[in-house]
C-alpha positions in Angstrom: 2.0 65.7 38.9 5.0 65.7 36.6 8.0 67.9 37.4 7.5 69.9 34.2 3.9 70.6 35.0 4.8 71.6 38.6 7.5 74.0 37.3 5.0 75.7 34.8 2.5 76.1 37.6 5.2 77.6 39.9 6.2 80.2 37.3 2.7 81.1 36.3 0.9 84.1 37.8 0.5 87.8 37.7 3.1 90.6 37.9 2.7 90.4 41.7 3.6 86.8 41.7 6.6 87.5 39.5 7.7 90.3 41.9 7.4 87.9 44.8 9.6 85.3 43.1 12.2 88.0 42.1 12.3 89.4 45.7 12.6 86.0 47.2 15.5 85.2 44.8 17.2 88.4 45.6 16.9 87.7 49.3 18.4 84.2 48.8 21.2 85.6 46.8 22.1 88.1 49.5 22.0 85.3 52.2 24.2 83.2 50.0 26.8 85.9 49.6 26.9 86.5 53.3 27.2 82.8 54.1 30.0 82.2 51.5 31.9 85.2 52.6 31.8 84.0 56.2 32.9 80.5 55.1 35.8 82.1 53.2 37.0 83.9 56.3 36.9 80.7 58.3 38.8 78.9 55.6 42.0 81.0 56.1 44.7 78.5 57.2 46.6 79.5 60.3 50.4 79.6 59.6 52.7 77.4 61.7 53.7 78.7 65.1 52.0 79.5 68.4 48.4 80.7 68.9 49.4 84.3 68.2 51.1 83.7 64.8 49.5 86.0 62.3 48.6 85.5 58.6 50.9 88.2 57.1 49.6 87.8 53.6 46.7 90.1 54.4 46.8 93.9 54.8 43.7 93.9 57.1 44.4 93.3 60.7 41.0 91.7 61.2 42.1 89.0 58.8 45.7 88.7 60.1 44.7 88.0 63.7 43.6 84.3 64.1 41.5 85.2 67.1 39.5 87.9 65.3 38.5 85.9 62.2 35.6 84.1 63.9 34.3 87.5 64.9 34.4 88.7 61.3 32.6 85.6 60.2 30.0 86.1 62.9 29.4 89.7 61.7 28.9 88.4 58.2 26.5 85.7 59.3 24.6 88.4 61.2 23.6 89.8 57.9 21.8 86.5 57.1 19.2 87.1 59.8 17.5 90.2 58.4 17.9 88.8 54.8 16.0 85.7 55.8 13.4 87.9 57.5 13.1 89.9 54.2 12.6 86.6 52.3 9.8 85.7 54.7 8.1 89.0 54.2 8.4 88.7 50.4 6.8 85.3 50.5 3.6 86.9 51.8 3.5 89.4 48.9 0.3 89.0 46.8 -1.0 86.3 49.1 -4.7 86.9 48.2 -4.0 86.5 44.5 -2.0 83.4 45.1 -4.8 82.0 47.2 -7.3 82.5 44.4 -4.9 80.8 42.0 -4.5 77.8 44.3 -8.3 77.6 44.8 -8.7 77.5 41.0 -6.3 74.6 40.8 -8.4 72.7 43.4 -11.5 73.6 41.3 -9.8 72.1 38.3 -9.2 68.8 40.1 -5.9 69.1 41.9 -5.6 67.4 45.2 -4.7 69.3 48.4 -1.3 67.6 48.4 -0.6 68.8 44.8 -1.7 72.3 45.7 0.7 72.3 48.7 3.5 71.1 46.5 2.9 74.0 44.1 3.1 76.5 46.9 6.2 74.9 48.5 8.0 74.5 45.1 7.4 78.2 44.3 9.5 79.2 47.3 12.1 76.5 46.8 12.6 77.3 43.1 12.8 81.0 43.7 15.4 80.4 46.5 17.4 78.1 44.3 17.6 80.6 41.5 18.7 83.2 44.1 21.4 81.0 45.6 22.8 80.0 42.2 22.9 83.7 41.3 24.6 84.5 44.6 27.2 81.8 43.9 27.9 83.2 40.5 28.3 86.8 41.9 30.6 85.4 44.6 32.9 83.6 42.2 33.0 86.6 39.9 33.8 88.9 42.8 36.7 86.7 44.0 38.4 87.2 40.6 37.7 90.9 40.4 38.8 91.6 44.0 41.9 89.6 43.9 44.4 92.5 43.8 47.6 92.0 45.7 49.8 95.0 46.4 53.4 95.5 45.7 54.4 93.2 48.6 52.0 90.5 47.5 49.6 91.1 50.3 45.8 91.0 49.8 43.1 93.2 51.3 40.6 90.4 51.2 40.9 86.6 51.6 40.6 85.9 47.8 43.5 83.4 48.0 41.3 80.8 49.8 37.9 79.5 49.1 35.4 77.5 51.2 35.3 73.8 51.0 33.1 72.5 48.2 31.0 70.5 50.6 30.2 73.6 52.8 29.6 75.8 49.8 27.2 73.2 48.4 25.5 73.1 51.8 24.8 76.8 51.6 23.7 76.9 48.0 21.4 73.9 48.2 20.6 74.0 51.9 19.0 77.5 51.8 16.3 76.5 49.2 15.7 73.3 51.0 15.2 75.1 54.3 12.9 77.7 52.6 10.8 74.9 51.2 10.6 73.1 54.5 9.6 76.3 56.3 6.9 76.9 53.7 5.5 73.4 54.2 5.5 74.0 57.9 3.7 77.3 57.6 1.1 75.7 55.3 0.2 73.0 57.8 -2.6 75.2 59.1 -3.9 76.1 55.7 -6.7 74.2 53.9 -7.1 75.0 50.2 -10.6 74.2 48.9 -12.3 74.9 45.5 -14.0 77.8 47.3 -10.9 79.5 48.6 -8.2 79.2 51.2 -9.0 78.8 54.9 -6.4 79.6 57.5 -6.9 78.1 60.9 -5.6 80.9 63.0 -5.2 81.0 66.8 -8.0 83.0 68.5 -6.9 82.7 72.1 -4.9 85.4 73.8 -1.1 84.9 73.6 0.5 83.5 76.8 3.5 85.1 78.4 5.7 82.0 77.8 8.2 84.0 75.8 9.3 85.6 79.1 10.4 82.1 80.2 12.6 81.8 77.0 14.2 85.2 77.7 15.0 84.2 81.3 16.4 80.9 80.1 18.7 82.7 77.6 19.9 85.1 80.3 20.6 82.1 82.5 22.6 80.3 79.8 24.9 83.4 79.3 25.2 84.0 83.0 26.2 80.3 83.6 29.3 80.4 81.3 31.6 82.0 83.9 30.6 79.8 86.8 31.0 76.7 84.6 34.5 77.7 83.5 35.5 78.4 87.1 34.1 75.0 88.2 36.2 73.2 85.6 39.2 75.3 86.7 38.8 74.4 90.4 38.7 70.8 89.4 41.9 71.1 87.4 40.2 70.2 84.2 39.7 71.9 80.9 36.2 72.8 79.8 35.1 71.0 76.6 35.6 73.0 73.4 31.9 72.8 72.6 30.6 74.1 75.9 30.9 77.9 75.4 30.0 78.1 71.7 26.9 75.9 72.4 25.7 78.1 75.3 26.3 81.2 73.2 24.5 79.9 70.1 21.6 78.3 71.9 21.2 81.2 74.3 21.3 83.7 71.5 18.7 81.9 69.5 16.5 81.4 72.6 16.6 85.1 73.4 15.8 86.0 69.8 12.8 83.6 69.7 11.6 84.9 73.1 11.8 88.6 72.0 10.2 88.0 68.6 7.4 85.8 69.9 6.9 88.1 72.9 5.9 90.8 70.5 2.6 89.0 70.0 1.9 89.2 73.7 2.9 92.9 73.6 0.7 93.6 70.6 -2.4 91.9 72.2 -2.1 93.8 75.5 -1.2 97.0 73.8 -4.4 96.6 71.7 -6.4 96.1 74.9 -5.0 99.2 76.5 -5.7 101.2 73.4 -9.2 99.9 73.3 -9.8 100.9 76.9 -8.0 104.2 77.0 -7.7 105.3 73.4 -9.5 108.3 72.1 -10.6 108.8 68.5 -11.5 106.4 65.7 -7.9 105.9 64.6 -6.7 104.5 67.9 -9.8 102.3 68.3 -9.4 100.8 64.8 -5.7 100.1 65.6 -6.7 98.6 68.9 -9.2 96.1 67.3 -6.6 95.2 64.7 -3.9 94.5 67.3 -6.2 92.4 69.5 -7.6 90.4 66.5 -4.2 89.6 65.0 -1.5 90.0 67.7 1.0 87.8 65.9 1.3 90.2 62.9 3.8 92.2 65.0 6.0 89.1 65.5 6.0 88.4 61.8 6.6 92.0 60.8 9.3 93.1 63.3 11.2 89.8 63.5 14.3 90.8 61.4 14.4 94.3 63.0 14.3 93.0 66.5 17.0 90.4 65.8 19.3 93.1 64.5 18.6 95.3 67.5 19.5 92.4 69.9 22.8 92.0 68.2 23.3 95.8 68.1 22.7 96.1 71.9 25.1 93.2 72.5 27.7 95.0 70.3 27.2 98.2 72.4 27.8 96.2 75.5 31.0 94.7 74.1 32.2 98.2 73.1 31.6 99.5 76.6 33.6 96.5 78.0 36.5 97.4 75.7 36.4 101.0 76.8 36.5 99.9 80.4 39.5 97.6 79.7 41.2 100.6 78.0 40.6 102.7 81.1 42.0 99.8 83.3 45.1 99.7 81.1 45.6 103.4 81.5 45.3 103.2 85.3 47.3 100.1 86.0 49.7 100.0 83.0 48.6 96.4 82.2 45.6 94.8 80.6 44.3 95.1 77.1 47.3 95.3 74.8 45.8 97.5 72.1 42.4 98.7 73.1 42.1 101.0 70.1 42.5 98.1 67.7 39.6 96.1 69.4 37.4 99.2 69.5 38.1 99.6 65.8 37.2 96.0 65.2 33.8 96.7 66.8 33.2 99.1 63.9 32.7 96.1 61.6 30.0 94.7 63.9 28.3 98.1 64.1 28.4 98.3 60.3 26.8 94.9 60.0 24.1 96.0 62.4 23.4 99.1 60.4 23.2 97.1 57.2 21.0 94.5 58.9 18.6 97.2 60.1 18.4 98.7 56.6 17.6 95.2 55.1 15.0 94.7 57.9 13.5 98.1 56.9 13.0 96.7 53.4 11.2 93.8 54.9 9.0 96.1 56.9 8.1 98.1 53.8 7.1 94.9 52.0 5.0 93.9 55.0 3.2 97.2 55.1 2.5 97.3 51.4 1.2 93.7 51.5 -1.0 94.5 54.5 -2.6 97.5 52.7 -3.2 95.6 49.4 -4.6 92.5 51.1 -7.1 94.6 53.1 -7.9 97.0 50.3 -11.5 95.9 50.1 -12.1 96.5 53.8 -10.4 99.9 53.5 -12.3 100.8 50.4 -15.6 99.9 52.2 -14.6 102.2 55.2 -13.8 105.1 52.9 -17.1 104.5 51.0 -19.0 104.7 54.3 -17.4 108.1 55.2 -14.2 107.2 57.0 -11.5 109.7 56.0 -8.3 108.2 54.5 -6.3 110.2 57.1 -8.1 108.3 59.8 -7.1 105.0 58.2 -3.6 106.2 57.8 -3.3 107.2 61.5 -4.7 103.8 62.5 -1.9 102.1 60.5 0.6 104.3 62.4 -0.9 103.4 65.7 -0.9 99.7 64.9 2.8 99.8 63.9 4.2 102.1 66.5 2.2 101.0 69.6 3.8 97.5 69.8 7.1 98.6 68.2 8.1 100.9 71.0 8.0 98.4 73.8 9.3 95.6 71.6 12.3 97.7 70.6 13.0 98.5 74.3 12.7 94.8 75.2 15.2 93.8 72.4 17.8 96.4 73.4 17.5 95.4 77.1 17.8 91.7 76.4 20.8 92.1 74.0 22.7 94.3 76.5 21.9 92.0 79.5 23.2 89.0 77.6 26.6 90.5 77.1 26.8 91.8 80.6 25.9 88.4 82.0 28.9 86.7 80.2 31.5 89.5 80.5 32.8 90.4 84.0 33.8 93.9 84.9 37.5 94.3 83.8 39.7 93.9 86.9 43.5 93.9 87.4 46.0 94.4 90.3 46.3 92.8 93.7 49.9 91.8 93.2 53.5 93.0 93.7 55.6 94.0 90.7 59.2 94.9 90.3 60.0 98.4 88.9 63.4 99.7 87.7 63.7 103.5 87.8 66.8 103.7 85.7 67.3 103.6 81.9 67.4 100.5 79.8 71.2 100.2 79.9 71.4 100.3 83.7 68.3 98.1 84.2 69.5 95.6 81.7 72.9 95.1 83.5 72.5 92.7 86.4 75.4 94.4 88.2 73.6 97.8 88.4 69.9 96.7 88.1 69.6 95.8 91.8 70.6 99.4 92.8 67.7 101.0 91.0 65.1 98.2 91.4 62.2 98.4 93.9 59.1 96.4 94.6 55.7 98.1 94.7 52.2 96.8 95.4 49.6 97.2 92.6 46.2 97.6 94.2 43.3 95.7 92.7 41.3 97.9 90.4 37.9 97.2 88.9 36.4 99.3 86.2 32.6 98.6 85.8 31.6 99.3 82.2 29.3 102.3 81.7 25.9 101.6 80.2 26.2 102.9 76.6 23.1 105.0 76.8 24.1 107.0 73.7 24.6 104.0 71.4 21.4 102.3 72.7 19.5 105.5 72.1 20.8 105.7 68.6 19.7 102.0 68.0 16.3 102.7 69.4 15.9 105.9 67.3 17.1 103.9 64.2 14.6 101.2 64.8 11.7 103.6 65.3 12.8 105.6 62.3 12.7 102.3 60.2 9.2 101.5 61.4 7.9 105.1 60.9 9.6 105.5 57.5 8.3 102.3 56.1 4.8 102.9 57.3 4.8 106.4 55.8 6.1 105.1 52.6 3.5 102.4 52.6 0.8 105.0 53.0 1.5 106.1 49.5 -0.4 103.0 48.3 -3.4 103.8 50.5 -5.2 106.1 48.1 -5.0 103.6 45.2 -6.0 100.8 47.6 -9.1 102.6 48.9 -10.6 103.6 45.5 -14.3 102.7 44.9 -13.3 100.1 42.3 -11.6 98.0 45.0 -15.0 97.2 46.4 -15.3 94.6 43.6 -12.0 93.0 44.5 -12.0 89.5 46.0 
């Protein structure tokens, strides 16, 4: 198949196919902006001096402090997680119509490999259009936002730019990764002239995601003992050790929580089937038991954002405990208010991530209603009220979402608590001068007013941030409930009698 023919087949389709391509391109553009912004922050060159020398060309303290810039970049990269989840949900939009189009290509003589290349190229081309648009917006934004003040200082790092190699890796790597993921997902799909057959898993999900969660908690908990072990040996821990454990442990926890939602959905469906009352609960129970992995696909981005949000809540609680330790002992965290303010950026990233994940949930709900419109229309035609179908959709969304959200928040908080010890200080003697600066600064008179006192060891265990965790749980449930209610607006049109003729 020639590249020109492949491109025409990729861009062909109905309005739903065009909407899928546009939404995929928008998601890729957002991910590109977040990635390039993070690379720009990491490209700030540290001025000569010791480790605490600040970059005074910026007005924002988060950019001046060399130790805080990696955290800013991490907060920006956090936004890529729900954006990529949104892209995954958008790729499923209009799946039945696309399946019919691919089956028509097979009927016209296309081979299975050619049909697969068409489906994979559609995602890759849409992502490439989005990354190029994101690059253009990024370059234009650098020029528009480069506004130094009267002292020549900048509010944003518009005086630096990411290395061309890393920028090209983002712009070209995202479409390539999207195409590879599409090819991986299509490995269980067989396209024939008579339709598309998906070889789905029919066995009950195993509880192996719990092993992944325990492994992630163990990785985070092992960081402190490993550092102490190197310290006792008089050696320095390798620079790659802590970042590797954090990244691998975080990804393992995320995979465990997201895949564990399938296990939760299956057993929630069985409980609903056994103890549920009413047709809505029973319909939801059969749907959850028949396709338990739908929850993993639908809630993936939201659960990832909640894991990071719970971790941020744990870090904020640790900073508060360090501030209390500083108040009691007079030493400890130099400027606790500054670090607490820095956490506001992470909290803002979590809120934006949850909002983006809500958009992905809405796309998933609408796609689920439209893809099952013939079954829903048949139920309505046989006398099932639309309100019953609507309540079954609410049951199917909220029943697995509640325990999954609780699991995500618990895992995210325990990860941080495993790596951060309770702030402690004291257990030493210190010299105190009770006179003024002039007398204490003079060696001839300082000894007369100087005394030695023992500072008792004080440990401040961080409080569990129940309020922030409760707000995160409420926000996650509100996102699920709001998107389902918004998706129900399409239910009446999807259950009309005419839909009985849809294929």
